[in-house]
C-alpha positions in Angstrom: 0.0 -0.1 -0.1 2.7 2.4 0.9 4.4 1.7 -2.5 1.2 2.4 -4.3 1.0 5.7 -2.6 4.5 6.6 -3.4 3.8 5.8 -7.1 0.5 7.7 -7.0 2.2 10.7 -5.1 5.1 10.6 -7.7 2.4 10.7 -10.7 0.7 13.7 -9.1 4.0 15.6 -8.7 5.0 14.9 -12.5 1.3 15.9 -13.6 1.5 19.1 -11.5 5.1 19.7 -12.8 3.7 19.2 -16.4 0.7 21.4 -15.6 3.1 24.2 -14.5 5.3 24.0 -17.4 2.2 24.1 -19.7 1.1 27.2 -17.9 4.5 28.7 -18.2 4.9 28.1 -21.9 1.5 29.4 -22.3 2.5 32.6 -20.8 5.7 32.6 -23.1 3.6 31.9 -26.2 2.7 35.4 -27.3 6.5 36.5 -27.1 7.3 33.3 -29.2 4.6 34.1 -31.7 5.8 37.7 -32.1 9.2 36.6 -32.8 8.1 33.9 -35.2 5.9 36.2 -37.2 8.6 38.9 -37.3 11.0 36.3 -38.8 8.2 35.3 -41.3 7.5 38.9 -42.5 11.3 39.5 -42.9 11.6 36.2 -45.1 8.3 37.3 -47.0 9.5 40.7 -47.6 13.1 39.3 -49.1 10.9 36.7 -51.3 8.7 39.3 -52.7 11.1 42.0 -53.3 10.5 43.8 -56.5 7.3 41.7 -57.2 4.8 42.9 -54.4 4.4 43.1 -50.7 3.1 41.0 -48.0 2.7 40.6 -44.3 1.5 38.0 -41.7 -0.5 39.2 -38.7 -2.0 37.7 -35.8 -5.6 38.3 -35.6 -6.6 36.8 -32.3 -5.2 34.5 -29.6 -7.3 32.7 -26.9 -4.9 31.2 -24.2 -5.7 28.3 -21.9 -3.6 26.2 -19.6 -2.6 23.4 -21.9 -3.7 24.8 -25.2 -4.5 28.1 -27.0 -6.3 29.0 -30.1 -4.8 31.5 -32.6 -5.9 33.1 -36.1 -3.6 34.4 -38.6 -3.9 36.5 -42.0 -1.5 36.4 -45.0 -2.0 39.4 -47.1 -0.3 39.7 -50.4 -0.2 42.4 -52.8 1.0 42.0 -56.2 2.9 44.6 -58.3 0.0 45.0 -60.9 -2.5 45.5 -58.2 -3.6 41.9 -57.2 -4.7 41.6 -53.7 -5.1 38.3 -51.8 -6.0 37.5 -48.2 -5.7 34.1 -46.7 -6.8 33.2 -43.1 -5.5 30.4 -41.0 -6.7 28.7 -37.8 -4.1 27.3 -35.4 -4.7 24.9 -32.5 -1.6 25.5 -30.1 -0.6 22.7 -27.6 1.6 23.9 -24.8 4.6 22.0 -23.9 6.4 19.9 -22.7 4.5 17.0 -24.0 1.7 18.1 -26.5 -0.8 15.2 -26.9 -0.4 15.2 -30.8 3.2 14.7 -30.8 2.7 11.9 -28.2 0.4 10.1 -30.3 2.9 10.2 -33.0 5.5 8.8 -30.6 7.5 12.2 -30.9 8.3 12.3 -27.0 11.1 15.2 -27.1 9.9 17.9 -25.0 8.9 21.3 -26.8 7.6 24.6 -26.0 4.6 24.3 -28.0 3.1 22.2 -30.8 1.0 23.9 -33.6 -1.6 22.3 -36.0 -2.7 24.9 -38.5 -5.1 24.9 -41.5 -6.4 27.3 -44.2 -10.0 28.7 -43.4 -12.2 28.9 -46.2 -13.0 32.4 -47.3 -14.0 34.3 -50.4 -10.4 34.3 -51.6 -9.6 30.9 -50.6 -13.0 29.3 -51.7 -11.7 28.6 -55.4 -8.9 26.5 -53.9 -11.2 24.5 -51.7 -13.4 24.0 -54.8 -10.5 22.2 -56.8 -9.6 20.1 -53.9 -13.3 18.9 -53.5 -13.7 20.5 -50.0 -10.5 19.1 -48.6 -8.3 21.6 -46.8 -5.9 22.8 -49.3 -3.0 23.6 -47.0 -2.5 22.4 -43.6 0.4 21.5 -41.4 2.0 21.0 -37.9 4.7 22.8 -36.2 6.7 22.6 -33.0 9.0 25.2 -31.2 11.5 23.8 -29.0 12.8 25.4 -25.9 16.1 26.2 -27.6 14.2 28.1 -30.4 14.3 25.3 -33.0 11.4 25.0 -35.4 10.2 22.0 -37.0 7.5 22.5 -39.5 5.6 20.0 -41.7 3.6 21.5 -44.5 1.2 19.7 -46.8 -0.6 20.8 -49.9 -3.6 18.7 -51.0 -3.9 17.2 -54.4 -6.1 19.0 -56.9 -7.5 19.0 -60.4 -8.5 22.1 -62.1 -9.8 22.7 -65.6 -10.7 25.8 -67.6 -11.4 27.1 -71.0 -9.8 25.8 -74.1 -9.2 22.4 -72.7 -6.8 23.8 -70.1 -6.3 21.5 -67.3 -3.8 21.3 -64.4 -3.2 18.0 -62.3 -1.5 18.1 -58.9 -0.5 15.1 -56.8 0.0 17.0 -53.7 3.3 18.4 -51.8 4.8 17.8 -48.5 7.5 20.0 -47.3 9.4 19.4 -43.9 11.4 22.2 -42.6 13.8 22.6 -39.7 14.7 26.1 -38.8 15.2 28.6 -35.8 13.5 31.5 -34.5 16.5 33.6 -35.1 16.8 32.3 -38.8 20.3 30.7 -38.4 19.6 27.6 -40.3 17.3 25.8 -42.7 17.0 22.2 -43.5 14.1 21.4 -45.9 13.0 18.1 -47.5 10.1 18.1 -50.1 8.5 15.5 -52.1 6.1 16.2 -55.0 4.6 13.0 -56.8 3.4 14.6 -60.1 2.2 17.7 -61.8 0.8 17.9 -65.1 -0.5 20.7 -67.2 -2.3 20.6 -70.5 -3.6 23.4 -73.0 -5.9 23.0 -76.2 -6.6 25.1 -79.0 -4.8 25.2 -82.3 -1.3 24.3 -80.6 -1.8 21.8 -77.8 0.7 21.6 -75.4 1.2 19.1 -72.4 3.8 19.0 -69.8 4.4 16.4 -66.8 6.9 16.1 -64.2 6.9 13.3 -61.6 9.0 12.1 -58.7 10.3 15.6 -57.5 12.6 15.5 -54.5 14.4 18.5 -52.9 16.5 18.6 -49.7 18.6 21.4 -48.2 20.9 21.7 -45.3 21.7 25.4 -45.2 23.2 28.0 -42.5 22.8 31.5 -42.7 26.6 33.1 -42.8 27.6 36.2 -41.2 27.7 37.9 -44.8 23.8 37.6 -45.2 23.3 34.5 -47.5 23.0 30.9 -46.9 25.7 28.3 -47.2 25.5 24.6 -47.3 24.2 22.0 -49.7 21.2 21.5 -51.9 20.0 18.4 -53.8 17.3 18.0 -56.3 16.1 14.9 -58.1 13.3 14.6 -60.7 12.4 11.1 -61.8 10.9 11.9 -65.1 9.5 14.7 -67.4 7.8 14.9 -70.6 6.7 17.7 -73.0 4.4 17.2 -76.0 3.8 19.7 -78.5 2.9 20.2 -82.3 1.9 17.3 -84.4 2.6 14.2 -82.3 6.1 15.7 -81.3 7.4 15.0 -77.9 10.5 15.3 -75.6 11.3 12.9 -72.9 13.9 13.4 -70.1 14.7 10.5 -67.7 16.2 10.9 -64.3 17.7 14.3 -63.3 20.0 14.7 -60.5 21.6 18.1 -59.2 24.0 18.5 -56.3 25.0 22.1 -55.1 27.6 22.8 -52.3 28.2 26.3 -51.0 31.2 26.7 -48.3 33.2 29.3 -46.7 36.7 28.2 -46.2 40.1 29.8 -45.2 40.5 30.4 -49.0 37.0 32.2 -49.3 33.7 31.1 -50.6 33.4 28.2 -52.8 30.6 27.1 -55.2 30.2 23.6 -56.6 27.3 22.3 -58.9 27.0 18.9 -60.4 24.1 17.7 -62.6 23.0 14.7 -64.7 20.3 14.3 -67.0 19.7 10.7 -68.5 17.6 9.2 -71.2 16.6 12.3 -73.4 14.6 11.4 -76.4 12.6 12.9 -79.0 9.3 11.5 -80.2 10.2 8.0 -79.2 13.8 8.4 -80.7 16.5 8.1 -78.2 19.1 11.0 -78.2 21.5 10.6 -75.3 22.5 11.7 -71.7 24.0 15.0 -70.4 26.5 15.6 -67.7 27.6 18.7 -66.1 30.0 19.7 -63.3 31.4 23.2 -62.5 32.9 25.2 -59.6 34.1 28.5 -58.5 36.6 29.0 -55.4 38.4 31.9 -53.8 35.7 34.2 -53.8 35.6 37.0 -51.3 32.7 36.3 -48.8 32.3 40.0 -48.2 32.1 40.9 -51.9 29.6 38.2 -52.4 27.5 39.6 -49.4 27.6 43.0 -51.0 26.5 41.9 -54.3 23.5 40.0 -52.8 22.4 42.9 -50.9 22.6 44.9 -54.0 20.9 42.5 -56.0 17.9 42.5 -53.4 17.9 46.2 -53.7 17.7 46.3 -57.4 15.7 43.3 -58.2 12.9 45.2 -60.0 15.4 46.9 -62.4 17.2 43.5 -63.1 13.7 42.0 -63.8 12.8 44.8 -66.2 16.3 44.4 -67.9 15.8 40.6 -68.2 12.5 41.0 -69.9 14.1 43.5 -72.4 11.7 46.4 -71.0 14.8 48.7 -70.2 17.9 47.8 -72.5 20.0 50.6 -71.0 19.6 49.4 -67.4 22.5 47.0 -67.6 25.1 49.5 -68.3 23.8 51.9 -66.0 23.7 49.2 -63.0 27.1 48.1 -63.9 28.5 51.7 -63.4 27.2 51.6 -60.0 29.7 52.1 -57.5 28.1 49.6 -55.1 28.6 46.9 -58.0 32.0 48.0 -59.1 33.6 47.9 -55.7 32.7 44.2 -54.8 33.5 43.1 -58.4 36.9 44.5 -58.0 37.2 43.0 -54.5 36.2 39.6 -56.0 39.1 39.9 -58.7 41.4 41.0 -56.1 40.9 37.7 -54.2 42.2 35.6 -57.3 39.1 33.6 -58.1 39.3 30.2 -59.8 36.7 29.0 -62.2 36.6 25.3 -63.4 34.3 23.5 -65.6 35.1 19.9 -64.7 32.9 18.4 -67.4 30.2 19.4 -70.1 29.6 15.9 -71.6 26.9 14.8 -74.2 26.6 11.2 -74.9 24.9 9.3 -77.6 24.6 5.6 -78.5 28.2 5.5 -80.3 30.1 8.5 -79.0 30.6 11.2 -76.2 31.6 14.8 -76.7 33.4 16.8 -73.6 34.3 20.2 -72.8 36.7 21.2 -69.9 37.8 24.6 -68.7 40.1 25.7 -66.2 40.5 29.6 -65.7 42.8 31.3 -63.0 41.8 35.0 -62.3 44.8 35.6 -59.8 46.5 37.9 -62.1 48.0 41.1 -60.5 48.4 44.8 -61.5 44.4 45.6 -61.4 44.9 48.9 -59.5 44.1 52.1 -61.6 42.6 50.5 -64.6 39.0 50.2 -65.8 36.9 47.2 -64.6 36.8 45.8 -68.1 40.4 45.9 -68.3 40.7 44.5 -65.0 39.0 41.4 -65.9 41.2 40.9 -68.9 44.3 41.5 -66.8 43.2 39.2 -64.1 43.7 36.2 -66.2 46.6 34.4 -64.9 46.3 31.1 -66.9 43.5 29.3 -68.9 43.2 25.7 -70.1 40.3 24.5 -72.4 40.0 21.1 -74.0 37.1 20.3 -76.4 36.8 16.8 -77.7 33.9 16.3 -80.1 33.1 12.7 -81.0 32.5 12.0 -84.8 30.3 9.0 -84.1 28.3 11.3 -81.8 27.8 13.7 -84.9 26.8 10.8 -86.9 24.1 9.6 -84.4 22.5 13.2 -84.2 22.7 13.7 -88.1 21.1 10.2 -88.6 18.5 11.1 -86.1 17.6 14.4 -87.8 17.5 12.4 -91.3 15.0 9.9 -89.8 12.8 12.7 -88.4 12.6 14.4 -91.8 11.4 11.1 -93.2 14.4 10.2 -95.3 14.9 6.6 -96.5 17.1 4.1 -94.8 20.0 4.7 -97.4 20.0 8.6 -96.6 19.9 8.0 -93.0 23.0 5.7 -93.4 24.7 8.4 -95.3 23.9 11.0 -92.6 25.4 8.6 -90.0 28.8 9.3 -91.8 28.6 13.0 -91.1 31.0 12.8 -88.3 33.9 11.8 -90.6 33.1 14.8 -93.0 33.1 17.3 -90.2 36.4 15.7 -89.0 37.8 16.3 -92.4 36.8 19.9 -92.5 38.2 20.5 -89.0 41.5 18.9 -90.0 41.8 21.0 -93.2 41.1 24.3 -91.2 44.0 23.3 -89.0 41.8 24.7 -86.1 41.8 21.1 -84.6 43.2 17.7 -84.6 42.0 14.3 -85.2 42.7 11.7 -82.5 41.0 8.4 -83.3 37.3 9.0 -83.2 37.7 12.7 -81.7 38.1 16.3 -83.1 40.3 17.7 -80.6 41.1 21.3 -79.9 43.3 22.3 -76.8 44.0 25.9 -75.9 46.2 27.0 -73.1 47.4 30.4 -71.8 50.0 31.1 -69.1 52.8 33.8 -68.4 51.6 35.7 -71.8 52.2 32.8 -73.9 49.4 30.7 -75.9 49.6 26.7 -76.4 47.3 26.2 -79.2 47.1 22.4 -80.1 50.8 22.1 -79.1 52.0 25.2 -80.8 53.2 27.9 -78.4 53.0 31.7 -79.6 52.2 35.0 -78.3 48.8 36.3 -77.7 49.1 38.5 -80.8 50.3 35.4 -83.0 47.5 33.5 -81.8 44.8 36.2 -82.8 46.4 36.6 -86.2 46.4 32.8 -86.7 42.6 32.4 -85.7 41.7 35.3 -88.1 43.8 33.8 -90.9 42.4 30.3 -90.7 38.8 31.2 -90.1 38.8 33.5 -92.8 40.3 30.8 -95.2 37.7 28.3 -93.9 34.9 30.7 -94.4 36.2 31.5 -98.1 36.4 27.6 -98.8 32.9 27.1 -97.4 31.6 29.7 -99.9 
């Protein structure tokens, strides 16, 4: 009996402790919400810079001992006058052990757990309509005592259609994010099963992407931008257009790594695209890998800040609306100063490989550019770029069988007969002969090879050493002769 009383007494003490902690975290909740909303508004402002404005605000908060009820409003105003309001309801459970987490066997203590969902309003009613009444957007979030935020967001599947045989199919999206109240880091994992778009009319087009997976592990640097890694995978994609024409792409993989090391900021990116085909005819596959190192972290931070401030002008320039904006922006001292700082750090750019492979051959291009040249003070920025080149090595290998594969495919698609297709497959040999006659390349086995190197003011072109001026004259002479022969 005494032991039973001890157990019961212990449970009462634990229950009282949990109640007091829940009450305490309930008292802390308004402060935590204020911090979280402030961070959300900063991120929203950065994301919408130049294309509109938005804000998240707390509409109401009803606090209890073990839980609270909150309502938020997200307001978005587009650059062209669009206005959208989305309201969310949120059931907040106080820590340390919210029941919604315990049911999922998530037993680590947290300050609060949130279960939020989009409310049906006039602005969100069309979204509810295409999801057949299901809540289009909902999720769960927990806030740890150290300020860690774990969020899982779900977008419901939907089917939408419109005029001219327009249709959009979306299989649903799940995003899992780990961040912090202070915004120091971001880990994200997202999966999208399938999205398909179709338009009708005189020129029907359909596009489909499936098996999308995105993951990031990023940390905010002291220079105002994220560093870390990002991975993107796409299982398959298709594009159909015109009279029974289609493009198919197999698995796509992309790996990005951004690091700040003793030598500076480095960026590395590698991508693979498999099984490219056109209207059922195999074409080949593509590989790509490049990197930049020895970048000044401070200079990159200044350029990122300048980019955010000038995003509207840059968008107009990209659309061709203001063709003179480019020159004007590059004359901006806030651009020139960090660009000079980048050059002063002696960056190095490498293209490890750009390779395209068909059934019978593979072509490759490699580049190594060292921009650690000196004597950049007191010269114009354009000249500084040229003078910063310390060394360069470029290697181009074009596969003759690969050229033949592509020429034969083109002949087949144009409806030529089998003999004409066979003749087209010999195009690689003809291109090789022309390249050899121009003396701009060498033939090594099945490859057309061009090698260009530069160091210490000397050029090495396909094994021939010469000055820069001699190289320029040689290229002009041989290309002019080649053009005349072609005519």
